N, C-alpha and C positions, 0 to 999 in steps of 0.2 A: 447504216440502215436508213432508208428514206423515211421522212416523217409522214404520218398519216394525215389525210385531208383535214380531219377535225383538229388535229394538233396545229396544222398550218393556219387554219381559220382562227384559232385562238391566239396563236403567236402574232399574226398580222393585225389583230384587233387592238393590240397595245402599241404605244409609240415605239418607233424604231430607235436605233443607236445614235442618231445625229441630233445635236443641238440645232435649234431652228431660229432663223432670223426672219423678221417681217419687214417688208419694204413697201414703198409707195410707187406704183407705176407712173403716177402723174409727174414724178421727177424726171422721167425719161419720155414723156409725151403722150401718155394715155391714162385716163382715170382708172384706178383699180388698185389691186394689192398683189403682192408677190411674196411667197414664202419659200425660203431656200435653206438647205443645210448650212451650218456655220462655215463649212469649208468643203472644197471638192473641185475637181477639174473634169471637164467633158461629161457632165452629168446629163441624165435624161430630163426632159421638161414637158409639162402639159399646160395647155390653156383651158381653163374651166369656164363654161357658160352658165350663168345663173338662170333660175326659173322666172316665169312671168311675175313681174312686180317685186321680185326678191332682190335684196341687196347682197353683194358678195359676202358681207359679214355673217349671213345665215349659213355659210359653209366654212366658217373659220376653222373649226376642229378638223374637218376633212382635209382642207388644204394644208394645215399644220401637220397632220398625220402623214400625208404623202411626203412632205419635206423631211420629216423625221426618218423616213426610210430611204432618203437619198434622191428624191425626185423634186425638182424645182416646180412649184405649182403657182400659177398666176391666174388671176380672174379680173377681166376688165369690168369696170362699173359703168357700162354704157347700155343704152337701149332698155332702160328699166321703167319706162313709162307705160301707160295702158295700151298704146298702139306702137309697139316696137317694130323696127324693120329687121326682119330675120336675115335678110341678105347682108345688111350692114353689120349686124351682130356677128355673122360668120366672118366677115372681113376684119372685124375687131379682134376675133380670136386669132386669126392669122397674123395680124399686126402685133398682138401680144407675144406670139412665138418669135416673130422677127426681133422684137425688143430684147427678150431674154437670151436669145442666141447671139445677139450683136453687142452686148455690153457685159462688163464684169460686174458681178453682183456682190454686195456686202463688202466689209472692210478687207477681207482676205482675197477678194477677186474670184469668187465662185464663177465657173464658166460652164456653158451648156454646149453639148455636142449637137451640131446641126443635123446629124443623122439619127438622133434619138428624140424626136418630137412627137407628141401625142395631143389629142383633143378629147375633152370630156364635157359633160354638162347634164343639167337637170331640167326637165320640162322643155321650154322653148330653147334653153341653152343646150340641151341634148340634141334637138333638131338642128340647131345652128352648128354644132360640132360636126354633124354629118355633112352639112353644106360646106363647111370649111374644108373637110377632108376631100370633098369632091372637086374643089376648085383646082384649077391648073396653075402651074408655076410654083415658085418658091414662096414660103417654106413647104417642104414635103412632110405631110403628116403620116406617121408610120403605124398608128394604132388609135382606135376610137372607143371610148366607153361612155355609156349613158345610163341615167336612172330616170324612170318615168318620162321618157322622151315624148315630146309633143310634136305634132305635125307643124310644118312651117309653110311659108309661101316664099319661094317655090317649095313644093313638097319634099320633105326629107326622104320619104320613101322612093321618090323618083331619083333623087341624087344618089341614094344608096346603090343604085344599079351600076354606078361607075366607081364605087369605092372598093378596091380590091385588097386593102390592108385588113389586118385582124380587127374584129369588132366584138365588143361585149356589151349587151344591152340587158339592163335590169328593169323589170316591171314591178309595180306594186299591185297586189291582188285586189285591194279595195279602192283602186284609183278611179274616181268618178270624173276626173278632169281629163286625163289622157289614158283611157282604158287600154290595157295591154293588147286586147284583141284588135283594136282599131289603130294603134300607133306603134308601139314597140314591135309587135308581131309583123306589121306591114313593112317596117324598116328592115327587120331581120330577114324576112323572106325575100326581099329585093336585094340584099347585100351581095356584092360581087365576090368578096373574099371570104376567108374563114370567119365564121361568126357563131356566136352563142347567145341564146336568150334564156334568162332565168326569171322566175317570178318569186318575189319575196312575200311570204304569207303575212296576213294581218297588218299589211302596210297600206298607206294612203299616199295621195299625190305629194303631200308635204312631209312625208315621213323622214326624208333625208335632211330636211332643214333643221336649224338649231335655234333655240330661243323662241321668243314671241315676236309677232309682227302684225300690223294692222291688216295685212292682206288675208289673214286667217278668217276675217269676217266675210270675205268674198270667195275664198277657195276652200274646197272640202279637204279635211284632214288636219293633222297636226304632227309635230316632231315625234319620232318614234325611235327609242334607243336601239332596239333590235335591228331596225333598218339601217341606222347610222353605222352600227357595228359591222354588219355584213357588207355594206357598201365600202367602208374603209378597207376591210380585208380583201375583198375581191378586186377593187380598183388597184390596190397596191400590188397584189399578186399579178394582175394582168399587165400593168405597165412595166413592172420589173422584168417580167418574162418577155414581153414583146419588144420593149425598147432596149433592154440590156443583154438579152440572150441567155440569161440565167435559167437553168432548169430546176432550181431549188423549189419553186412554188408551182410548178406545172401540175403536180398531183391534185392541188386544190382546184385548179381550173378544169380539170378533167372529171372531178367527182360530182356526183349528183347529190347535193347537200340538202338536208332537211330544211336548213335555214334559207335556202335559195335553190329549189329544184330546177333542173334544166327542162325547158319547154321546147327548145330547138337547138341543135348542135350540128355544125358542119365542119368538124375537125379543127376547132380552135385549139391553139397551142400544141399542135402535133408537129414535131420536127420532121 
């Protein structure tokens, strides 16, 4: 009997079965971090873009969580100043995927399948993930997930018109920095492929971040456990479904959850 969406949401909110290793991307040419399962071959991988002024360390638990479920998760530590280049940030996300697919990771030589690559991000990192997916050439990004995506220059909503891979966009209901109606919704409605937009109640722009950081003096919001929990579950379900082809977590992506109601859906995760 298939698991119910609430059961899947709960299951995926806890760490997965894999032991996790942390590595330094700088050792292979780019500042940042990478989290991998302790072992595995031909694994899916994602590049994660941080929010404006946020260090990758503010997403440590999210990246660790994805790796515990068998997804290599890497985050470049670039473009973290007050005036970042969104175009270069997108290029860094693509370079991150090039790195993880091109080298063996960890002492047991974990490998990544070049056909199972995704991009994700928060705030400007979400917008940069869209730009990265719209770029031509290798690596080919097969799925994109964002949380509180912000517009970029060039606009992520324009780039979305050429992105025909599955997209999952999560918005925060109380986001005063990147309001859903002006950012995530515009990106979603422009999306060329199957796409879904969900809004997380009682959440703010920084809800997905972890710990404390001086940027909270400038940006509205603060870390929010409920937001972190639902993002971990939905990102894990989305990338496992879209990058590995498993149908196990499809019911969660198709359900209209109280913790993340669907605002827009164009047949995401329908085979």
